[in-house]
N, CA, C and O of each residue as an XYZ file, in Angstrom:
848
protein
N       3.079    -25.346     -7.672
C       2.165    -24.225     -7.914
C       2.676    -22.974     -7.193
O       2.992    -23.014     -6.004
N       2.752    -21.868     -7.929
C       3.132    -20.580     -7.356
C       1.864    -19.745     -7.172
O       1.085    -19.582     -8.111
N       1.660    -19.222     -5.975
C       0.483    -18.410     -5.686
C       0.906    -16.966     -5.427
O       1.758    -16.693     -4.582
N       0.292    -16.052     -6.170
C       0.579    -14.623     -6.048
C      -0.646    -13.909     -5.489
O      -1.732    -13.989     -6.064
N      -0.475    -13.211     -4.366
C      -1.575    -12.471     -3.741
C      -1.626    -11.041     -4.285
O      -0.624    -10.327     -4.305
N      -2.816    -10.649     -4.721
C      -3.032     -9.316     -5.285
C      -4.345     -8.751     -4.769
O      -5.244     -9.496     -4.381
N      -4.448     -7.428     -4.768
C      -5.731     -6.792     -4.470
C      -6.296     -6.208     -5.757
O      -5.554     -5.827     -6.662
N      -7.618     -6.145     -5.822
C      -8.271     -5.563     -6.994
C      -7.979     -4.068     -7.070
O      -7.567     -3.439     -6.094
N      -8.208     -3.519     -8.269
C      -8.055     -2.074     -8.419
C      -6.756     -1.687     -9.080
O      -6.250     -2.384     -9.959
N      -6.221     -0.548     -8.634
C      -5.065      0.053     -9.305
C      -3.845     -0.867     -9.311
O      -3.178     -1.005    -10.337
N      -3.547     -1.498     -8.167
C      -2.373     -2.369     -8.111
C      -2.529     -3.534     -9.075
O      -1.586     -3.885     -9.785
N      -3.713     -4.136     -9.105
C      -3.960     -5.259    -10.024
C      -3.743     -4.812    -11.473
O      -3.033     -5.466    -12.237
N      -4.361     -3.697    -11.832
C      -4.273     -3.215    -13.217
C      -2.835     -2.913    -13.623
O      -2.425     -3.218    -14.743
N      -2.073     -2.317    -12.715
C      -0.707     -1.935    -13.054
C       0.275     -3.104    -12.945
O       1.422     -3.006    -13.381
N      -0.194     -4.219    -12.355
C       0.636     -5.431    -12.297
C       0.544     -6.242    -13.595
O       1.471     -6.976    -13.939
N      -0.576     -6.107    -14.314
C      -0.784     -6.917    -15.523
C       0.362     -6.839    -16.532
O       0.766     -7.879    -17.051
N       0.912     -5.637    -16.838
C       2.048     -5.596    -17.770
C       3.291     -6.330    -17.251
O       4.052     -6.898    -18.034
N       3.491     -6.316    -15.933
C       4.632     -7.029    -15.350
C       4.444     -8.538    -15.481
O       5.387     -9.268    -15.783
N       3.210     -8.996    -15.250
C       2.917    -10.425    -15.427
C       3.111    -10.832    -16.885
O       3.657    -11.896    -17.180
N       2.660     -9.977    -17.779
C       2.804    -10.265    -19.215
C       4.273    -10.397    -19.592
O       4.640    -11.250    -20.400
N       5.109     -9.550    -19.004
C       6.551     -9.611    -19.263
C       7.146    -10.929    -18.777
O       8.161    -11.399    -19.292
N       6.489    -11.518    -17.768
C       6.937    -12.808    -17.240
C       6.266    -13.971    -17.965
O       6.412    -15.127    -17.566
N       5.522    -13.656    -19.043
C       4.851    -14.695    -19.820
C       3.598    -15.223    -19.156
O       3.179    -16.351    -19.415
N       2.996    -14.407    -18.296
C       1.811    -14.840    -17.552
C       0.624    -13.963    -17.923
O       0.660    -12.751    -17.716
N      -0.419    -14.562    -18.466
C      -1.652    -13.844    -18.810
C      -2.753    -14.294    -17.848
O      -2.909    -15.487    -17.585
N      -3.504    -13.338    -17.333
C      -4.589    -13.669    -16.398
C      -5.789    -14.172    -17.190
O      -6.162    -13.591    -18.210
N      -6.389    -15.259    -16.708
C      -7.446    -15.923    -17.474
C      -8.813    -15.239    -17.364
O      -9.675    -15.436    -18.220
N      -9.015    -14.423    -16.293
C     -10.317    -13.777    -16.096
C     -10.153    -12.363    -15.575
O      -9.160    -12.040    -14.924
N     -11.128    -11.529    -15.864
C     -11.175    -10.170    -15.322
C     -11.812    -10.244    -13.937
O     -12.974    -10.634    -13.820
N     -11.074     -9.878    -12.883
C     -11.628     -9.996    -11.526
C     -12.848     -9.113    -11.281
O     -13.640     -9.382    -10.378
N     -13.000     -8.061    -12.081
C     -14.155     -7.175    -11.922
C     -15.437     -7.806    -12.465
O     -16.542     -7.383    -12.122
N     -15.276     -8.825    -13.317
C     -16.441     -9.486    -13.915
C     -16.672    -10.883    -13.351
O     -17.659    -11.543    -13.677
N     -15.760    -11.316    -12.512
C     -15.862    -12.666    -11.950
C     -15.977    -12.584    -10.434
O     -15.447    -11.665     -9.811
N     -16.665    -13.542     -9.854
C     -16.773    -13.615     -8.390
C     -15.684    -14.516     -7.800
O     -15.591    -14.672     -6.582
N     -14.875    -15.098     -8.660
C     -13.834    -16.007     -8.171
C     -12.765    -15.241     -7.398
O     -12.403    -14.122     -7.760
N     -12.268    -15.858     -6.333
C     -11.215    -15.270     -5.523
C      -9.851    -15.884     -5.850
O      -8.810    -15.354     -5.460
N      -9.873    -17.005     -6.571
C      -8.637    -17.622     -7.063
C      -8.749    -17.676     -8.583
O      -9.678    -18.277     -9.124
N      -7.805    -17.049     -9.263
C      -7.861    -16.936    -10.720
C      -6.651    -17.624    -11.339
O      -5.516    -17.417    -10.912
N      -6.912    -18.440    -12.348
C      -5.843    -19.120    -13.054
C      -5.153    -18.194    -14.047
O      -5.615    -17.082    -14.306
N      -4.055    -18.663    -14.589
C      -3.315    -17.894    -15.588
C      -2.931    -18.798    -16.752
O      -3.199    -20.000    -16.744
N      -2.293    -18.189    -17.755
C      -1.840    -18.956    -18.917
C      -0.729    -19.939    -18.550
O      -0.451    -20.876    -19.299
N      -0.101    -19.723    -17.406
C       0.891    -20.664    -16.879
C       0.189    -21.556    -15.862
O      -0.221    -21.072    -14.807
N       0.040    -22.843    -16.151
C      -0.704    -23.718    -15.235
C      -0.084    -23.836    -13.845
O      -0.723    -24.323    -12.912
N       1.165    -23.387    -13.713
C       1.847    -23.466    -12.425
C       1.769    -22.155    -11.627
O       2.376    -22.031    -10.563
N       1.010    -21.175    -12.159
C       0.884    -19.888    -11.467
C      -0.593    -19.527    -11.323
O      -1.341    -19.595    -12.298
N      -1.018    -19.146    -10.126
C      -2.387    -18.696     -9.903
C      -2.367    -17.420     -9.062
O      -1.395    -17.138     -8.362
N      -3.444    -16.666     -9.142
C      -3.585    -15.440     -8.359
C      -4.660    -15.639     -7.299
O      -5.683    -16.271     -7.561
N      -4.433    -15.103     -6.108
C      -5.484    -15.055     -5.090
C      -5.798    -13.581     -4.849
O      -4.898    -12.766     -4.650
N      -7.083    -13.254     -4.870
C      -7.513    -11.869     -4.700
C      -7.908    -11.621     -3.251
O      -8.848    -12.230     -2.741
N      -7.186    -10.725     -2.595
C      -7.432    -10.434     -1.175
C      -7.460     -8.913     -0.981
O      -7.078     -8.157     -1.874
N      -7.907     -8.488      0.175
C      -7.853     -7.058      0.503
C      -6.397     -6.608      0.517
O      -5.509     -7.376      0.886
N      -6.155     -5.369      0.117
C      -4.783     -4.846      0.054
C      -4.064     -5.006      1.391
O      -2.884     -5.357      1.432
N      -4.781     -4.747      2.483
C      -4.151     -4.828      3.805
C      -3.845     -6.261      4.230
O      -3.077     -6.476      5.168
N      -4.439     -7.250      3.544
C      -4.207     -8.653      3.895
C      -3.069     -9.300      3.111
O      -2.627    -10.396      3.455
N      -2.592     -8.635      2.063
C      -1.543     -9.232      1.225
C      -0.314     -9.640      2.051
O       0.135    -10.778      1.914
N       0.256     -8.764      2.905
C       1.430     -9.190      3.675
C       1.160    -10.377      4.585
O       2.035    -11.218      4.788
N      -0.056    -10.449      5.138
C      -0.401    -11.564      6.036
C      -0.423    -12.885      5.276
O       0.096    -13.889      5.763
N      -1.023    -12.891      4.082
C      -1.045    -14.104      3.265
C       0.363    -14.562      2.915
O       0.658    -15.757      2.934
N       1.231    -13.610      2.596
C       2.609    -13.968      2.224
C       3.398    -14.413      3.452
O       4.121    -15.408      3.395
N       3.267    -13.694      4.546
C       4.020    -14.027      5.756
C       3.731    -15.438      6.244
O       4.640    -16.167      6.640
N       2.440    -15.822      6.210
C       2.054    -17.120      6.772
C       1.911    -18.229      5.728
O       1.443    -19.321      6.049
N       2.310    -17.958      4.485
C       2.363    -19.014      3.478
C       1.081    -19.248      2.717
O       0.987    -20.211      1.956
N       0.080    -18.384      2.903
C      -1.135    -18.508      2.093
C      -0.870    -18.138      0.647
O      -1.630    -18.505     -0.250
N       0.214    -17.407      0.428
C       0.672    -17.064     -0.915
C       2.198    -17.088     -0.897
O       2.824    -16.811      0.126
N       2.782    -17.420     -2.039
C       4.244    -17.440     -2.135
C       4.803    -16.039     -2.353
O       5.859    -15.684     -1.830
N       4.066    -15.251     -3.141
C       4.451    -13.875     -3.434
C       3.234    -12.977     -3.279
O       2.097    -13.447     -3.253
N       3.490    -11.685     -3.177
C       2.399    -10.720     -3.138
C       2.888     -9.375     -3.626
O       4.089     -9.111     -3.668
N       1.945     -8.532     -3.992
C       2.271     -7.167     -4.391
C       1.426     -6.230     -3.551
O       0.198     -6.321     -3.539
N       2.098     -5.327     -2.848
C       1.386     -4.442     -1.931
C       2.133     -3.125     -1.770
O       3.328     -3.041     -2.053
N       1.430     -2.110     -1.320
C       2.022     -0.786     -1.177
C       2.997     -0.689     -0.016
O       2.895     -1.425      0.966
N       3.936      0.225     -0.145
C       4.900      0.480      0.926
C       4.182      0.865      2.214
O       4.637      0.524      3.306
N       3.055      1.580      2.090
C       2.279      1.983      3.259
C       1.755      0.775      4.034
O       1.827      0.727      5.262
N       1.228     -0.200      3.291
C       0.689     -1.412      3.914
C       1.798     -2.204      4.598
O       1.613     -2.707      5.707
N       2.946     -2.315      3.938
C       4.079     -3.039      4.519
C       4.574     -2.345      5.784
O       4.910     -3.003      6.769
N       4.618     -1.038      5.753
C       5.084     -0.269      6.904
C       4.172     -0.507      8.106
O       4.641     -0.683      9.230
N       2.875     -0.508      7.855
C       1.920     -0.741      8.941
C       1.978     -2.184      9.440
O       1.822     -2.442     10.633
N       2.201     -3.114      8.523
C       2.217     -4.545      8.871
C       3.492     -4.911      9.619
O       3.473     -5.720     10.547
N       4.598     -4.306      9.204
C       5.880     -4.609      9.846
C       6.833     -5.385      8.948
O       8.050     -5.305      9.118
N       6.283     -6.146      7.978
C       7.128     -6.839      7.002
C       7.906     -8.027      7.533
O       8.837     -8.487      6.872
N       7.553     -8.546      8.720
C       8.295     -9.677      9.292
C       8.114    -10.937      8.448
O       7.035    -11.191      7.913
N       9.185    -11.721      8.336
C       9.116    -13.013      7.651
C       8.981    -12.936      6.150
O       8.607    -13.919      5.509
N       9.282    -11.768      5.570
C       9.147    -11.617      4.119
C      10.406    -11.014      3.514
O      11.075    -10.172      4.115
N      10.700    -11.467      2.321
C      11.787    -10.922      1.532
C      11.165     -9.886      0.598
O      10.121    -10.141     -0.001
N      11.799     -8.720      0.471
C      11.260     -7.649     -0.372
C      12.266     -7.326     -1.481
O      13.043     -6.378     -1.362
N      12.249     -8.117     -2.561
C      13.295     -7.974     -3.580
C      13.159     -6.782     -4.515
O      14.158     -6.317     -5.064
N      11.933     -6.272     -4.709
C      11.752     -5.245     -5.732
C      10.765     -4.156     -5.341
O       9.703     -4.421     -4.777
N      11.150     -2.913     -5.660
C      10.191     -1.818     -5.705
C       9.680     -1.818     -7.149
O      10.437     -1.532     -8.076
N       8.405     -2.136     -7.337
C       7.855     -2.282     -8.687
C       7.540     -0.935     -9.353
O       7.250     -0.873    -10.548
N       7.601      0.137     -8.559
C       7.386      1.502     -9.087
C       6.008      1.664     -9.743
O       5.850      2.414    -10.706
N       5.015      0.944     -9.201
C       3.641      1.084     -9.696
C       2.756      1.609     -8.568
O       3.156      1.625     -7.404
N       1.537      2.043     -8.936
C       0.570      2.577     -7.972
C       1.211      3.649     -7.091
O       1.084      3.629     -5.866
N       1.891      4.571     -7.735
C       2.615      5.614     -6.994
C       1.668      6.670     -6.422
O       0.681      7.059     -7.046
N       2.001      7.108     -5.234
C       1.295      8.213     -4.590
C       2.185      8.680     -3.444
O       3.378      8.377     -3.430
N       1.627      9.408     -2.488
C       2.429      9.859     -1.358
C       1.578      9.843     -0.088
O       0.355      9.976     -0.133
N       2.257      9.679      1.030
C       1.595      9.759      2.338
C       1.795     11.177      2.857
O       2.926     11.647      2.983
N       0.691     11.855      3.156
C       0.786     13.262      3.528
C      -0.119     13.616      4.712
O      -1.031     12.875      5.080
N       0.173     14.770      5.281
C      -0.685     15.365      6.296
C      -1.527     16.434      5.607
O      -1.005     17.228      4.824
N      -2.824     16.456      5.896
C      -3.709     17.471      5.328
C      -4.587     18.048      6.438
O      -4.928     17.371      7.408
N      -4.939     19.313      6.261
C      -5.766     20.027      7.257
C      -6.774     20.918      6.533
O      -6.697     21.091      5.317
N      -7.711     21.477      7.284
C      -8.608     22.487      6.715
C      -7.780     23.672      6.233
O      -6.727     23.975      6.794
N      -8.259     24.326      5.205
C      -7.521     25.455      4.621
C      -7.318     26.580      5.629
O      -6.355     27.339      5.520
N      -8.221     26.698      6.616
C      -8.110     27.797      7.577
C      -7.409     27.396      8.880
O      -7.405     28.158      9.846
N      -6.809     26.185      8.903
C      -6.163     25.687     10.127
C      -4.677     26.057     10.111
O      -3.990     25.825      9.116
N      -4.187     26.629     11.203
C      -2.776     27.035     11.301
C      -1.932     25.827     11.730
O      -1.698     25.610     12.919
N      -1.487     25.059     10.752
C      -0.757     23.817     11.035
C       0.592     24.099     11.694
O       0.979     23.401     12.631
N       1.302     25.102     11.219
C       2.629     25.406     11.776
C       2.554     25.704     13.267
O       3.405     25.264     14.040
N       1.537     26.448     13.662
C       1.377     26.761     15.086
C       0.979     25.521     15.880
O       1.365     25.364     17.038
N       0.203     24.643     15.245
C      -0.323     23.452     15.943
C       0.742     22.398     16.198
O       0.594     21.579     17.104
N       1.825     22.406     15.405
C       2.832     21.341     15.549
C       4.163     21.862     16.102
O       5.225     21.315     15.807
N       4.092     22.903     16.890
C       5.303     23.341     17.585
C       5.687     22.261     18.598
O       4.825     21.584     19.159
N       6.980     22.114     18.820
C       7.468     21.046     19.701
C       6.792     21.096     21.068
O       6.699     22.145     21.705
N       6.321     19.918     21.496
C       5.658     19.812     22.786
C       4.156     20.023     22.730
O       3.462     19.854     23.732
N       3.651     20.394     21.549
C       2.205     20.622     21.424
C       1.464     19.301     21.276
O       2.089     18.241     21.220
N       0.145     19.355     21.213
C      -0.685     18.159     21.052
C      -1.669     18.385     19.913
O      -2.245     19.465     19.780
N      -1.852     17.356     19.094
C      -2.720     17.473     17.922
C      -3.528     16.193     17.759
O      -3.048     15.100     18.058
N      -4.765     16.343     17.280
C      -5.618     15.175     17.023
C      -5.542     14.842     15.540
O      -5.753     15.706     14.688
N      -5.241     13.586     15.240
C      -5.035     13.170     13.852
C      -5.888     11.941     13.543
O      -5.845     10.948     14.270
N      -6.657     12.016     12.468
C      -7.450     10.870     12.001
C      -6.693     10.171     10.885
O      -6.194     10.823      9.967
N      -6.604      8.850     10.957
C      -5.883      8.084      9.944
C      -6.154      6.597     10.123
O      -6.576      6.156     11.191
N      -5.908      5.835      9.072
C      -5.871      4.377      9.251
C      -4.416      3.904      9.297
O      -4.147      2.726      9.533
N      -3.479      4.837      9.069
C      -2.043      4.521      9.069
C      -1.442      4.976     10.400
O      -0.664      5.929     10.452
N      -1.815      4.280     11.468
C      -1.470      4.748     12.812
C       0.035      4.646     13.107
O       0.582      5.498     13.807
N       0.693      3.631     12.590
C       2.138      3.483     12.831
C       2.911      4.615     12.162
O       3.772      5.244     12.777
N       2.590      4.864     10.889
C       3.258      5.934     10.148
C       3.004      7.285     10.809
O       3.927      8.078     10.992
N       1.746      7.542     11.165
C       1.389      8.835     11.769
C       2.072      9.041     13.115
O       2.617     10.113     13.376
N       2.046      8.024     13.969
C       2.627      8.187     15.304
C       4.132      8.416     15.223
O       4.674      9.235     15.965
N       4.814      7.698     14.325
C       6.265      7.883     14.173
C       6.581      9.269     13.614
O       7.528      9.924     14.050
N       5.786      9.702     12.658
C       6.022     11.011     12.042
C       5.943     12.138     13.075
O       6.830     12.988     13.145
N       4.877     12.135     13.874
C       4.717     13.218     14.835
C       5.657     13.076     16.027
O       6.059     14.075     16.623
N       6.010     11.841     16.377
C       6.996     11.628     17.451
C       8.340     12.223     17.052
O       9.032     12.814     17.881
N       8.707     12.068     15.790
C       9.972     12.617     15.293
C       9.977     14.147     15.316
O      11.039     14.769     15.347
N       8.787     14.745     15.300
C       8.674     16.208     15.359
C       8.559     16.715     16.798
O       8.543     17.920     17.049
N       8.479     15.758     17.744
C       8.316     16.149     19.144
C       6.916     16.625     19.460
O       6.711     17.419     20.378
N       5.943     16.132     18.687
C       4.544     16.545     18.861
C       3.742     15.381     19.445
O       3.830     14.257     18.951
N       2.970     15.643     20.482
C       2.088     14.621     21.054
C       0.877     14.480     20.131
O       0.319     15.477     19.673
N       0.477     13.247     19.864
C      -0.625     13.042     18.921
C      -1.682     12.120     19.529
O      -1.363     11.070     20.086
N      -2.937     12.531     19.412
C      -4.069     11.671     19.763
C      -4.581     11.106     18.439
O      -5.126     11.840     17.615
N      -4.404      9.803     18.239
C      -4.783      9.174     16.972
C      -6.219      8.684     17.009
O      -6.647      8.044     17.970
N      -6.949      8.989     15.963
C      -8.324      8.514     15.796
C      -8.319      7.634     14.554
O      -8.098      8.117     13.443
N      -8.564      6.336     14.747
C      -8.473      5.415     13.616
C      -9.776      5.394     12.822
O     -10.838      5.078     13.358
N      -9.680      5.730     11.560
C     -10.814      5.691     10.632
C     -10.440      4.838      9.432
O      -9.259      4.620      9.161
N     -11.449      4.354      8.712
C     -11.182      3.513      7.547
C     -11.685      4.121      6.235
O     -11.286      3.678      5.158
N     -12.543      5.116      6.314
C     -13.053      5.700      5.078
C     -13.420      7.153      5.271
O     -13.576      7.623      6.398
N     -13.558      7.872      4.147
C     -13.938      9.300      4.157
C     -13.118     10.088      5.171
O     -13.664     10.811      6.004
N     -11.817      9.938      5.088
C     -10.906     10.602      6.019
C     -11.100     12.121      6.015
O     -10.931     12.785      7.037
N     -11.457     12.652      4.846
C     -11.581     14.108      4.697
C     -12.649     14.710      5.610
O     -12.604     15.899      5.926
N     -13.602     13.890      6.027
C     -14.671     14.386      6.904
C     -14.165     14.773      8.293
O     -14.737     15.652      8.938
N     -13.103     14.128      8.752
C     -12.653     14.315     10.137
C     -12.332     15.778     10.477
O     -12.812     16.276     11.495
N     -11.537     16.482      9.659
C     -11.279     17.892      9.988
C     -12.510     18.774      9.765
O     -12.693     19.776     10.457
N     -13.343     18.401      8.807
C     -14.510     19.228      8.478
C     -15.565     19.199      9.579
O     -16.306     20.165      9.764
N     -15.629     18.081     10.311
C     -16.631     17.946     11.380
C     -16.059     18.252     12.763
O     -16.780     18.221     13.760
N     -14.757     18.547     12.818
C     -14.136     18.819     14.108
C     -13.689     17.573     14.851
O     -13.260     17.653     16.001
N     -13.788     16.403     14.190
C     -13.349     15.157     14.822
C     -11.839     15.169     15.046
O     -11.348     14.649     16.048
N     -11.105     15.768     14.099
C      -9.645     15.812     14.197
C      -9.134     17.135     13.644
O      -9.824     17.826     12.895
N      -7.901     17.470     14.035
C      -7.259     18.674     13.505
C      -6.667     18.420     12.126
O      -6.635     19.302     11.269
N      -6.197     17.184     11.934
C      -5.493     16.847     10.695
C      -5.773     15.400     10.330
O      -6.291     14.630     11.139
N      -5.423     15.038      9.097
C      -5.486     13.643      8.669
C      -4.125     13.245      8.098
O      -3.381     14.081      7.585
N      -3.822     11.975      8.195
C      -2.669     11.395      7.498
C      -3.243     10.365      6.550
O      -3.875      9.399      6.976
N      -3.018     10.577      5.245
C      -3.653      9.710      4.254
C      -2.836      9.692      2.971
O      -1.914     10.488      2.787
N      -3.195      8.766      2.089
C      -2.572      8.694      0.776
C      -3.126      9.792     -0.114
O      -4.328     10.060     -0.114
N      -2.247     10.420     -0.866
C      -2.640     11.472     -1.792
C      -2.060     11.148     -3.163
O      -0.875     10.842     -3.295
N      -2.907     11.219     -4.170
C      -2.445     10.984     -5.532
C      -2.424     12.300     -6.298
O      -1.359     12.881     -6.509
N      -3.591     12.769     -6.713
C      -3.654     14.043     -7.440
C      -3.944     15.227     -6.521
O      -3.627     16.370     -6.851
N      -4.545     14.947     -5.371
C      -4.923     16.018     -4.455
C      -6.296     16.601     -4.741
O      -6.740     17.514     -4.044
N      -6.975     16.082     -5.761
C      -8.272     16.647     -6.153
C      -9.347     16.425     -5.087
O     -10.205     17.286     -4.895
N      -9.313     15.290     -4.395
C     -10.298     15.023     -3.343
C     -10.114     15.998     -2.182
O     -11.090     16.507     -1.630
N      -8.868     16.254     -1.818
C      -8.595     17.230     -0.757
C      -9.148     18.596     -1.158
O      -9.844     19.253     -0.384
N      -8.823     19.006     -2.381
C      -9.245     20.332     -2.854
C     -10.763     20.464     -2.867
O     -11.308     21.505     -2.500
N     -11.448     19.387     -3.297
C     -12.911     19.417     -3.370
C     -13.540     19.565     -1.998
O     -14.665     20.046     -1.867
N     -12.798     19.144     -0.969
C     -13.322     19.218      0.399
C     -12.653     20.321      1.222
O     -12.694     20.304      2.452
N     -12.038     21.278      0.527
C     -11.448     22.464      1.161
C     -10.365     22.103      2.174
O     -10.233     22.732      3.224
N      -9.591     21.069      1.829
C      -8.442     20.692      2.652
C      -7.165     20.985      1.865
O      -7.176     21.030      0.635
N      -6.072     21.183      2.591
C      -4.791     21.434      1.942
C      -3.741     20.459      2.470
O      -3.735     20.099      3.648
N      -2.862     20.047      1.575
C      -1.757     19.160      1.921
C      -0.648     20.032      2.515
O      -0.120     20.912      1.836
N      -0.297     19.790      3.772
C       0.671     20.671      4.439
C       2.033     20.021      4.659
O       3.015     20.710      4.936
N       2.094     18.706      4.538
C       3.377     18.038      4.776
C       3.382     16.664      4.107
O       2.443     15.883      4.259
N       4.448     16.384      3.369
C       4.604     15.051      2.773
C       5.453     14.200      3.711
O       6.543     14.603      4.116
N       4.942     13.024      4.049
C       5.669     12.124      4.952
C       6.590     11.199      4.170
O       7.765     11.066      4.512
N       6.078     10.562      3.133
C       6.905      9.653      2.326
C       6.265      9.380      0.971
O       5.049      9.477      0.808
N       7.111      9.037      0.004
C       6.636      8.579     -1.296
C       6.225      7.120     -1.162
O       6.867      6.346     -0.452
N       5.152      6.752     -1.848
C       4.622      5.391     -1.778
C       4.603      4.767     -3.174
O       4.237      5.417     -4.153
N       5.001      3.502     -3.247
C       4.828      2.712     -4.467
C       4.642      1.266     -4.019
O       4.733      0.968     -2.828
N       4.383      0.374     -4.962
C       4.110     -1.015     -4.587
C       5.365     -1.878     -4.655
O       6.215     -1.703     -5.528
N       5.459     -2.807     -3.718
C       6.601     -3.713     -3.603
C       6.197     -5.149     -3.896
O       5.054     -5.546     -3.673
N       7.153     -5.921     -4.400
C       6.986     -7.366     -4.501
C       7.515     -7.960     -3.203
O       8.641     -7.673     -2.796
N       6.704     -8.786     -2.557
C       7.141     -9.453     -1.327
C       7.064    -10.962     -1.526
O       6.185    -11.466     -2.224
N       7.997    -11.671     -0.903
C       8.111    -13.121     -1.106
C       8.207    -13.816      0.247
O       8.924    -13.366      1.140
N       7.482    -14.910      0.383
C       7.581    -15.742      1.575
C       8.972    -16.388      1.607
O       9.405    -16.993      0.627
N       9.656    -16.253      2.732
C      11.043    -16.717      2.802
C      11.178    -18.232      2.624
O      12.120    -18.705      1.989
N      10.239    -18.982      3.182
C      10.293    -20.441      3.027
C      10.037    -20.842      1.572
O      10.681    -21.748      1.044
N       9.077    -20.146      0.928
C       8.757    -20.442     -0.475
C       9.952    -20.169     -1.379
O      10.172    -20.882     -2.357
N      10.725    -19.131     -1.048
C      11.889    -18.797     -1.868
C      12.927    -19.918     -1.836
O      13.647    -20.135     -2.810
N      12.997    -20.617     -0.727
C      13.929    -21.743     -0.627
C      13.377    -22.982     -1.326
O      14.112    -23.685     -2.020
N      12.073    -23.254     -1.142
C      11.466    -24.473     -1.676
C      11.146    -24.387     -3.164
O      11.179    -25.396     -3.868
N      10.837    -23.185     -3.644
C      10.440    -22.989     -5.046
C      11.347    -21.946     -5.703
O      10.888    -21.070     -6.436
N      12.622    -22.064     -5.423
C      13.578    -21.011     -5.782
C      13.561    -20.657     -7.269
O      13.468    -19.483     -7.627
N      13.650    -21.675     -8.139
C      13.793    -21.379     -9.571
C      12.580    -20.662    -10.168
O      12.762    -19.627    -10.809
N      11.343    -21.164     -9.988
C      10.207    -20.451    -10.579
C       9.981    -19.061     -9.984
O       9.571    -18.140    -10.690
N      10.247    -18.912     -8.696
C      10.083    -17.599     -8.070
C      11.145    -16.627     -8.571
O      10.852    -15.463     -8.842
N      12.401    -17.120     -8.695
C      13.473    -16.240     -9.207
C      13.171    -15.832    -10.640
O      13.479    -14.707    -11.033
N      12.574    -16.721    -11.429
C      12.226    -16.378    -12.812
C      11.232    -15.216    -12.852
O      11.356    -14.310    -13.677
N      10.236    -15.251    -11.944
C       9.251    -14.163    -11.890
C       9.922    -12.876    -11.438
O       9.688    -11.818    -12.023
N      10.754    -12.952    -10.401
C      11.455    -11.762     -9.897
C      12.309    -11.141    -11.006
O      12.280     -9.928    -11.216
N      13.076    -11.990    -11.718
C      13.958    -11.490    -12.776
C      13.162    -10.866    -13.916
O      13.564     -9.840    -14.465
N      12.029    -11.483    -14.276
C      11.189    -10.936    -15.356
C      10.621     -9.579    -14.971
O      10.595     -8.652    -15.781
N      10.160     -9.471    -13.714
C       9.644     -8.186    -13.232
C      10.747     -7.124    -13.245
O      10.518     -5.984    -13.648
N      11.945     -7.512    -12.798
C      13.075     -6.556    -12.742
C      13.415     -6.035    -14.126
O      13.686     -4.847    -14.297
N      13.400     -6.926    -15.123
C      13.706     -6.516    -16.509
C      12.619     -5.578    -17.034
O      12.911     -4.593    -17.712
N      11.364     -5.894    -16.714
C      10.249     -5.070    -17.176
C      10.331     -3.654    -16.588
O      10.063     -2.670    -17.277
N      10.702     -3.569    -15.315
C      10.834     -2.259    -14.661
C      11.977     -1.470    -15.297
O      11.851     -0.277    -15.569
N      13.091     -2.158    -15.527
C      14.275     -1.493    -16.097
C      14.031     -0.953    -17.501
O      14.610      0.053    -17.909
N      13.156     -1.649    -18.231
C      12.912     -1.236    -19.619
C      11.843     -0.144    -19.699
O      11.514      0.320    -20.791
């Protein structure tokens, strides 16, 4: 049995065509089912639905043989004990710094200065500002990141940006792009040795689908 860890939402939806290319059809719509383990048209392949941030943990410790997760999540997790064979080029967005429209970001990030940043991506944020020679006080938040600069909780936020419409609606501006983000296929290293052929078949099918 091959177990693939996925999170609901955009990544799940954009993974479906890749699964189809591998001859795998999902048996149920996760939005209409309460099941956390979903079967497929291939009796030897099943999906486990977990939080996006938990996908690397399930793969690393063998709760799943494969997983699909964003580059941001992998960066924060560290990626230890996992093989990362493919950038699937799905769920694309970018990691950026955003501030209030009236905030002088250039003056705030002069070398040696100090800035307060709200984010749930603390590893990415701390490395980014360290590389600029800026001291950063990180405030870890999990939702409504845009509120932090508006209420004075933080000077800036580091968050995922897709269209930028949420920032604009809240009078924030994107001032710096840190990195492009897309979703990766990750594989448990032990599973790749023990279940090499079926896992390689899925990897190869995904690679062909991306190329086409």
